[in-house]
N, C-alpha and C positions, 0 to 999 in steps of 0.2 A: 362653839359662837358661831356665827355664820358672819364670814367676811363682806362685807358690801362690794360692788361689783359697780366700777363705774371708770371701764376703759375703753368709752364708748368710742374713740377715736378709731383704738383696734381693731376695734367689731365692724366698723363702718368701713373699717378698707376690704378687711379679709372677709366683708359679705356682699361687698361691691360686686366681688368675682365670683358667691354664690346666687346673685341676683342676676348676674348675668348668663351663668350658667342656665337658666331655670326655660326657656327655652327647649334644651335639650333634654335636661330633666326637671318634670312638675312637680316632683318630690321638694325640690331644692326651698321651691318657694313654702311649702310647710315647713321644710326646715329653720329656714330665715323668721317667719312669722315665730315659732316657739321661742329661737333665742330671745328675738327682738323682748317677746313677753318675760321669758326668763332676767333677764337682764336688768327691765324695769323693777321685776318685782324685788332683785336683789340693789340696789341701788341706793348709792348713801343721801342718806335722806340731807343731809349738809350740805352735799354736793349732786344735785339730780343733772340726772340726760340735758341734753340742753333740744328743747323743743323741735329746733328748725332742723335738725341730722336726724330726728327720728321720723318728721314731718318728709324731708326728703329720700329716705330709708324707703317706707312704704309707698310715696309716690313712683321710687323705681323700680319696687317691684309689680307692682298695677301695672306700669310703663311695658315691661317687661312680657308678663301674661298678656296683656292687649295688643303687642308686637303679634305677637306667636300666634295667637287667632286673628287678625287681619292678615299674616300671611298665609294660613290655611284656608280661610274664603279666598284668597288671590288665587292658589294653586287650583282650589277646587272650579273657578269662575275659568280660569285657564282652559284645566282641561275639559270642559264644557265649550268652549272657544274651538280648541281646535279638532274635537270631534262633528259639532254644528259645521266648521271649515271644511272638512273631508267630502262632507254627506252631499254637500254645495259642491264639492268641486267631481265628485260622482255622477251629480245631474247632469255636469257641463261636457261628458263624453258624447260625441255625435253633433255637439251644435260649435256655429262658429264665433269666433269670440273678435273683436278689434283689439290689435295691443300695439304698441311700437316695433315698427319696423317699414323696410321698403321694398319688399316684395311683392310684386304685382299677384295677383290670385285673378286667374281667369273662370268664365264661367259662362258656356255656351258660345265662345270664341270673343268675349267683351273681357278687357281687363280691366280692374277693380282696384282701387286703392282711394285713402286717403291722409288727412294732416289734420293737424290740429294748430291752430291761431291765439296768441295767447292776446290780440287783439288785432281790431278791423285795418285790414289790409284795403289800398286803394286798388292794388293787381296781385294776382296770383299766377304763376302760370307753374305745370308740371312736363317735368322731362321725361320719357320713357330710355334706360340705358338698354344695350344689349349686355350678355354676359362678359362684353370687351371692356365696355365700360362706354364705346359708342353712343351719342344720341342717335334713338330711331324715333322719336318723332316728339312735336313738343302741344302742350295744351294749354292754351288760355281762358282764364279761368274769370278775367277779372275780380269786381271789388267783392270782396265777402269779410262777413261780421267776425267775430272774435267766436272761437269755439269749434266743436267737432266738424269738419267736414269732409265726403265722398265724393269721390268721381269715376266715371265709366271710360275707358278706351277704346270703341270697336274699332277690329282691327282685323281682316280676314290676312294678315300676313303672320302674325301671330304664331298659328299653329297653336301649340299648347301652352303655349307662351314658358317655355322651360327656363331658367335663368334670368329675364328680365325683370328689371329693377324702376324705382323711378324717385327722383328728387324732385323736392316744393323749394321755389326762393317768393317771396313776398314782398312785397316796396310800398311802404309808406313814407308819405311826404318826400317822396325821393332817397328813401333809405330801403337797403334791401335787406333781408333779416330769413333766414332759415329756419320754420317750421317743422316741428316735430312731425314726421310720417309716420301714418299707420297703417295695418294690411290685415287682411284680412283670413284667418284660416281656419279650419276645421278642430277642434280639439280627440286628440285622440287614446290620450293614457293621461290620468293623476298620480302622483307623486309627491314627495315631499320631501325636502333637506334636511343636514344634520341640524340646524336649528329649529327644524320643526313643522317651516313655510312651504305653501302647497305650491309646487310647480306644475305648471300644464305642457304635456309632450303634442304638441300642433303636427299638422298633417304636410305644411311644409321643410318640417324636419328641424325647427326649431324650438328649444325650450323656454319657458317663460313664468317669470314670476304670478301668481293670482293676484296680485294686489296690483301690478299692471295693467290689468283686462281696462280698456277705455267703454267697451258695451259687446252686449251678447245680442248673437241674429236665434 
């Protein structure tokens, strides 16, 4: 005589682990369903299985399978994104980029730099600094709107501009602030860091993250 099985609480506890392990062993889902069907076939007619518990177990196994499929899809998309980003990075080699920084760039004896304003300013001034930190010259740029801006500093005494940096000061309603300074440099090489993020090695000797690029030239 077949003894009716009606120990669903014990079965549920044991197979919760089975359902959780399904993401590492696809066969676990099949075993879970076979055990559940076997238990339902041998249940005590006078003390049947609780419908809510059965429904909960079925929902759990479906959820685990769904999460595994979602994780696989996300991993695939992540790999494709990294490949696309790498191709974009290679295409940047030899081009100029605008990134946060304070080093002055020079072209034909003209110094170039930039800055970013979070809001409109009544007046903006740029100080060109020698390697020692001494102020070489000051540019008065007047009122400026919010956003990215660039400036030129023509100076016959700059030579190649080695070591020259700059700082920017903005005034709005009598309150001074320090906007983000931006520099231009050529991309010499592209690499990736330990987390897979792309890094740009610039001609001025600095390395910046691809995500920090403000503009391309």
